[in-house]
ROMI-276751 format. One record per residue (C-alpha): residue in three letters; z, y, x. Coordinates in steps of 0.1 Angstrom, whole numbers, plus 5000, padded with zeros to 4 digits. Example, Ala and Ser with C-alpha at 12.3 -4.5 7.8 and 13.67 -1.06 7.14 Angstrom:
ala507849555123
ser507149895137
***
This chain:
met551959335298
thr552758985283
glu552558945246
lys555458755230
phe555358585196
lys557458345177
ile554658075171
ala551358055194
ile548957825175
ile546157665200
gly542957535183
ala541457725151
gly540557385132
pro541657295100
ala545357255111
gly545557555131
leu544257765105
ser546357645080
ala549457685102
ala548358035114
ala547758135076
his551258015064
ala552958155092
ala551058475082
glu551658485047
leu555458425058
gly555558735079
ile556358525110
ser554858655144
his552158435156
ile548758405174
leu545958135171
leu543758085201
glu540457955200
ala538357865230
ala535157895212
gln533458205197
gln534158115160
pro536857945139
ala536557585130
asn534157535153
thr533757155149
ile532857205112
his530357465125
lys528657185143
tyr528656965112
gln524956925102
lys523857215076
gly524357125041
lys526956835049
leu529056745023
val532656785031
met535056525013
ala538356615002
glu540056295009
pro542756115002
ala542256214966
val545756124956
leu547356384980
pro547956714967
leu546957064992
arg549957245003
ser547857485029
pro547257855020
met543657785029
ala541357675004
phe539857345003
ala537857124977
ala534956894984
gly531757094990
thr529057185017
arg529757285050
glu528557645042
asn530857685013
ile533957585031
leu533257795061
thr533058095035
leu536158025020
trp538157985054
his536758325065
glu538058485033
asp541358335038
ile541558425075
gln540858815064
arg542858775033
his546058645052
lys545458845081
val545458595105
asn546058715141
leu543358525156
arg541558545194
leu538658395200
gly537158285234
ala540858215244
gln540657885267
val544157765272
asp544557625308
gly548357585310
ile551557555288
lys554957565306
gly558657575294
glu560057455262
arg561657575230
gly562457915231
his560658005264
phe557257905266
gln554458025288
val550757995278
thr548158055304
leu544658165293
ser541458095317
ser541258495318
gly544458475338
gln546258645309
ser549858505297
ile551258475266
asn555058405258
ala556158205228
glu558958025211
phe557257755197
val553857595207
val551657425181
leu548757235197
ala545557165170
ile542957135196
gly541356825180
leu539056575201
gln535756725202
gly536056845237
asn536556475248
ile533756305230
his532755925239
lys529255865254
leu526755605255
gly527555505291
ile524455315299
pro521355365317
gly519355645300
gly522455785281
asp521756135295
leu518256165290
pro517256535276
thr516356375241
val519556165235
gln522456415222
tyr525956355208
his525856595179
leu523556705152
asp523357085143
asp520457075117
pro518756745106
glu515856975091
glu514757045127
phe513456675128
lys510556585107
asp508356295107
glu510056115134
thr511755795142
ile515655855152
val518055605164
val521655675153
val524355505169
gly527755485152
gly529255335121
gly531855585115
asp531655895092
ala529756135115
gly527255875124
val526755745086
glu526356135077
asn524056195105
ala521555895095
leu521855985055
ala520756355064
leu518056285090
ala516655995065
gln515356275041
gln512456345062
asn512356045090
arg512255725100
val516155635108
ile517455315124
leu521455305121
ile522955085150
asn526454985144
arg528354745170
glu530854625142
glu529254365115
glu530554575088
phe530754975080
ser534454945075
arg535255295094
cys533555505070
lys534955685039
glu534155505006
gly532055794996
asn529655755027
phe529655385025
asn528255444989
leu525755664999
leu524855445030
gln524055145008
ala522155324984
ala519855485013
ile519455125027
lys518854994991
ala515755244992
gly514755185024
arg515655505038
ile517855355063
glu517355045084
pro520754925097
arg521454715129
val524854575125
ser526854365153
ser524254565176
arg524654755208
ile522054945230
asp521554805265
tyr519555085279
ile517055355271
asp513955445290
ser511455735286
glu508455625267
thr504855775273
gly503055605250
asn501855625208
gly503755975209
phe507555835213
leu509555995235
leu512055715242
arg512355325243
val515555185231
val516254845240
ala518954685219
lys520854365217
thr520854295176
ser522154015155
glu518653865158
gly518053875192
val516654165217
glu514954455200
ile512654705218
ile512555055193
pro510155315203
cys511455645191
his511656025196
his515256065195
val518955915200
ile521756065183
ala525155875192
arg528355955174
leu530655755190
gly533955925181
ala536056115207
ser539456035227
pro542356275231
pro542156495262
arg544756305280
lys544856475316
leu545156825295
leu547856735277
glu549756535303
ser549356875324
phe551757025297
gly554356735300
val552956565266
lys553756165270
phe551655875257
pro552955525243
asn550955345263
ser547655345288
asp544955295258
ile542455565264
thr542455605221
ser546155645218
val547655965206
pro550756135218
glu554456035211
leu555356245180
ser558456265159
glu558056255121
gln558056645122
tyr554856625148
glu557156735178
ser556156575212
asn558656465240
val558556835250
pro560957015228
gly559557295208
leu555657195212
tyr554057025182
ile551056865179
ile549256835144
gly545456745131
thr543656515148
leu545056545180
gly548356395164
gly546156085149
cys545256255116
pro541356295114
leu541256405076
ile540956745069
lys543356775038
gln545856575060
ala545256815086
leu545557115062
asn548756975052
his550156925088
gly549757285093
tyr551557405065
glu554557145071
val554757225106
val555457615103
glu558257475078
tyr559557255105
ile559857505131
leu561457725106
gly564157435101
asn563457395064
pro563157045049
val559556945037
glu558756605020
pro555556475032
ala552756465004
asp552656105004
glu556156075000
pro556555984965
leu553955714969
leu555555554999
lys558755564982
gln557555364953
lys556155094977
ile559155074996
ser561455054968
cys560054694962
phe562654574988
asp565054844991
ala565355124963
ser568055284980
cys565855315014
ser564555635023
val560555615033
arg561755715070
glu564455415071
gly561655185054
leu558955295082
thr561555235111
phe562554865093
ile558654815090
arg558154905126
his561054705139
asn560254385117
ala556554395124
pro555654405160
ile551954395152
leu552254725137
ala554654865163
gly551955065183
leu550655245149
thr551555615149
ala553655745119
leu550555865102
gln548555535108
leu551655325094
arg552055535063
glu548055515056
leu548255145063
leu551155095037
leu549355315012
glu546355075011
ser548854755013
asn550954584991
ile554554514992
leu555354154982
thr558854014974
pro558353614970
lys561553414961
pro562353044973
asp559352804967
asp557153074956
leu553253014969
ile551653244990
phe548353064994
lys547352714995
tyr545252535020
asp541552525015
asp542052864992
tyr539353094998
thr541353455003
ser541253665034
ser544353925030
phe546453975058
phe550253925056
ser553354075082
ile556653905075
leu559354185074
glu562253965059
gly562553585052
glu561353255064
leu558053075054
ala556952725056
val553552625069
val552052325058
val549052185080
lys547251895080
ala546751715112
lys543551525123
asp544751185110
gly545551335074
ser549251365075
glu551051705072
ile553151865097
tyr555752135084
phe556852405107
gln558452755098
ile557553115105
lys560053395102
ala560453765103
gly558653955131
asn555353705126
phe552253745109
phe549853495090
gly546353485075
glu544353585105
met542553255106
gly540953315072
leu540553695082
ile538553655112
ser536753305105
gly535653375069
arg536453025058
arg539052845038
arg542852885044
ser544052625070
ala547252565058
thr549652625030
ile551952875032
lys555352915008
ala558553085010
ile561852905020
thr564153195015
asp563853565000
cys561253705015
val559454065024
leu555954055030
ile553154335036
glu549854205023
thr546954415038
pro543554385024
arg540654275048
arg538954595050
ser542154785056
met542954535087
leu539554535099
lys539654895102
leu542854885120
ile541554585144
asn538554815153
ser540655145160
val544155045173
glu543954845204
ser547354715203
val546754555172
arg543954375185
gln545454265215
lys548554125195
leu546453955170
asp544353785194
glu547153685216
val549153505186
ser545653375172
met544753205208
lys548053025202
arg546952905166
val543752805173
val544852575202
arg547152415178
asn544352415151
cys541752275173
leu543752015194
thr547251935180
asn550052105163
thr552551875183
leu552052025216
pro555252175230
glu555652565234
ser555852545272
glu552452345272
leu550752545252
asn551652865270
tyr550252695302
leu546952585286
leu546452965277
gln546853105314
gly543553265321
ala542053215286
thr539653435270
ile537853495238
arg534253515239
arg531853635211
tyr528253535206
lys525253625184
ala523553365163
gly521253175188
asp523153265219
val523552985246
leu527452935253
phe526252675283
his523152505294
gln522552105299
gly523252075338
asp525552365338
lys529052315357
ala531952285336
asp533752615331
gly536352515305
leu537252385267
tyr535752585240
leu537852625209
ile536052765178
arg537753025157
arg534953165139
gly531753065132
ser529652705142
val527852555173
ile524852305176
ile525052075204
ser521751965216
gln520451765244
ile516851745261
thr515151395257
ala511551285265
gly510751645272
lys512051805239
glu515251915223
asp517251715201
val520151815180
leu523151605182
ser525751735165
tyr527252075147
val530652185153
ile532452415132
thr535452665128
gly538852495141
asn537052225162
tyr536552225202
phe533752105224
gly532952075261
glu535351805269
met532751565281
ala532151735314
leu535951805319
ile536751425315
ser533751305335
asp533651565362
lys530351575356
pro527951885348
arg526951945313
ser525151675297
lys524351905266
thr523652255256
ala525852435236
arg524252735210
ala525652965182
ala524252855148
ser525653195134
ala528053455149
thr530453295167
glu534053345186
val535553085207
val538753065227
leu537452935263
leu540552745280
lys539952755320
ala538652415331
pro541352395363
val544152495337
val543052215310
ile542451945340
ala546252015351
ser547451975318
leu545651675311
glu547051535342
arg550751565328
asn550551525290
thr549351205279
asp549251265244
leu546251565249
arg544751325273
asp544451045251
leu543251295224
leu540351425247
ala539551095261
ala539050925225
arg536951225216
tyr534851185250
arg534150805242
glu533250865209
asn530551135218
ala529350905250
his528750655221
asp526950855199
thr524751015227
lys523550655236
met523150565199
ile520350835195
glu516750735201
pro514151015211
gln512251165180
asp508651155179
lys508351445153
pro508951805167
gly512451875156
asn514751715131
leu516551775099
phe519551925112
thr517452155132
phe515752255104
leu518852345080
ile520352525110
arg517252755113
gln517452805076
gly520752995082
val522952665067
gly525452735098
glu526853055081
ala526952875044
thr529752735030
asp528052525000
val524252444997
leu522052284977
leu519952014989
ile517551844970
asp516251464980
tyr512451464971
ser512551104975
leu514651054947
cys513651364927
ile511251284894
arg510751644888
cys512551654857
asn513752014861
asn517051894845
cys518752084872
glu517152414866
thr517452354830
ala521052274830
cys521852594851
ala520152804824
asn521952674797
thr525252724815
his524553104827
gln523153284793
gly519853104795
ile519053224828
pro518452964859
leu520453094887
phe518252884912
asn514652824916
arg514052464922
glu510452474936
ala511152794955
gly512552744996
pro511552545024
thr510952155030
his511751925057
ser510551565053
his511651465022
ile514651725020
his514352015000
leu516352335004
pro515852534970
thr516252924967
ser520052934958
cys523153094970
arg524752945002
his528253114994
cys528153255030
glu531153265053
his530753645055
pro528753715023
tyr526153965030
cys526354084993
met529754134993
leu529854405020
asp527354655004
cys528854634965
pro529654964960
pro531654934925
asn533254604945
val532654344919
ile531354084941
his534453864949
arg535153534963
ser537553314944
val540153114960
asn538252774958
gly535252964977
glu532853034950
val531153394958
phe530353554922
ile529753864903
ala532054004884
asp531754244850
gly530954604866
cys527454584881
ile525854924882
ser522354794891
cys522254954926
gly520354604939
asn522054634970
cys523154284971
lys519754134963
asn518254374992
asn520754235015
cys520853865006
pro518553705035
tyr517853425013
asp516553574983
ala519453394961
ile520253714942
gln518053834908
met518054164891
val517554074855
ala518454234820
val520653954802
asn520253914766
pro523653954750
lys522453754720
phe521553464738
lys522653124722
lys523952804740
pro521852494734
gly523052244713
leu525151934722
trp521651724723
gln519851984740
ala522852004767
leu522851614768
thr519051584774
gly518551884793
gly516352084766
ala514152354775
tyr515452694775
gln513352974763
ser513853264789
glu511553524775
lys512853484738
asn516553404743
ser517653494777
ile515953784788
ala516454114772
gly513954404767
asp512254564795
asp514254904790
ser517654704790
pro519554794824
lys519354514849
lys522254334860
ala522854104896
ile523153764890
lys523653464912
cys524753094915
asp528553104910
leu528752704916
cys529752694880
lys533352794890
asp534752784854
asn533752434849
ala536152164859
met533451904861
gly531452124890
pro527952264892
ala525852164864
cys522652134886
val524351834902
arg525951684870
ser522451694851
cys520351524881
pro519651174866
thr518951004900
gly521451174923
ala518451374943
ala520551714940
ile523751774960
arg525652004972
ile526852015009
ser529252225029
pro529052255068
glu531952045071
ala530351735052
leu527351795069
ser529051765103
leu530751465095
thr527651335084
met526051385118
arg529151215135
asp528950915115
ser525450875112
ser525550785153
ala521950935150
val519951255143
leu519151285109
glu515351235100
***
């Protein structure tokens, strides 16, 4: 006999349990079908003792299922009690094979052959049945696994955990209690995990319990028979190829919707992206009338949100209006540009006017809006200035803005951008100063999205990444070549163009290679070298916003030089045949590249072979100057060792010198002191739990009040430029005569507090609050101390017409 219910709920995870419990408490006929032999099967698979977080903290809980932050075991116990208390009609071991019909007349078929009829169907099956695997040689070896049940089963072993999301970070933290753990993340930041997990991870890294490998991936895994290890992991990291002997690999790479299964139910997806979620209404109803999709499958991975969805979907089925839990917060933001607009109308307006956000699900868009700010600038209001060091991303909903860029000859070029466009991606991607000034022409409405939120979106929504790359490629061409290029010619140049990414040290092309195209740098920097008299000489240093590789295209000869990434680098590669064809009909562009070709050819002839092994520029690049924005150098041929530079620094910063003049490497007469380089993508800034390390609009990386003494920044700085000290609050600044003469500071008596005082992180801030500039440079009586940017270094290399000695 076929059973019949008002609501059939498929999947007993948080969303399904909540829906069933709410139906039960309302006395609605329902059945909850779960394929596993236990409810909340995914949470059962969490590692033992895992702390489950109740985020977002700002949202209230509506579900009849109890939930608060706690251990996996406590939450499962509470849910078991709630299932019994509400008398949920739960059937375990019920695998659903098919769904047919529509609202009022659904037939659900189980693998047992049994059929169930229902008026409505709620899909809450999650993603864990469709997990991502490594997809590499050795990815299916017995000791490579894709979940972790009990971390206590592993002891005194070396374990490689793969994945920078919450699951990977949580597994790494648990395993690190009694094992050596290497955590591999393909991204350069841990932007996909919750803030709480991020803070715990940074503390573990600081304590040496976890060894991170960022911007890394595994190439293959072999069985290892020596030294007691079971596996040999071969990974490409930011430092090069690394071979890691280990006992186990645990890969937590997320999962995708079970697309084929859903499509067999009649459910449609918005695009072909494997990570996309089904098309849903604001009430979670799919294109199949009466079939609702909630929880992770609907694009909502957080437990609290899934529980709320379970409550809300039952109300929607009953025809009751329900205001989503985040509605008041979103209403407040949307009222910034239209107080009479509902949240629904506001979200529709945003989708229509910001195409880059059109591919987001309703839930993703709501989450992004909660993390962003709505700006309403008036005419002539400045958004940011050329050379500012800010990195947020802006979507234009209404109005027009003026973009002022500087041409190669120093003149200013003006153009307009309107609603539907976005800006700020160049600073977001490159980590360098703003390449233009933006100000409002009319009344505008903008969405300002923080860097971390935008990076998370780029990494999780392919349509956002594609749109960003599509537009940014055009802007990179204009920024690197010429802003006067006609739109038609720009579109032609981008035919077949690709974005390529390189790690520091990677070779983009070798001397003698056939020309494959023109390289435009949108992030990072590149060194150009040439083999002369049997050794490699560095010829030039090319930074973001510039191009290279034109010589082989103009001359129709093989590459005469080698190009190597000086830091993590992204380039737009314009295909050689397209560039050559464009040059044949565009005289301005041809003249531009030809002039650059003649200049480079002249510089190459002026370079004489070096007798010494290497040169100054090679030395500076090897010391990491390629990823810096401001570097302190001391010319020892001019330095009289008076130490005024260090003394002036101390007198400016509570008696503590923020750099060490004597420490650091030296090449010939040029010394590189141990001092902050104010990196493009600061290592210290990524790992600060209280988020007190910032970059000012002028580029200085500084530490604000609020340091919690965790030491993460010091441990993560590869240049040893951060100190942990107890600053004496009673420090007395030197008098005028001392300041003028560089009088000695008394660090022990005047600047450093007692050993029991809490230590704070301190570093060079480029004397950002002093309009006269860094004290170290101002106090040098001979001009030996200078601060130089990669841009200035690049110009120095080009203007010198010879390799620096």
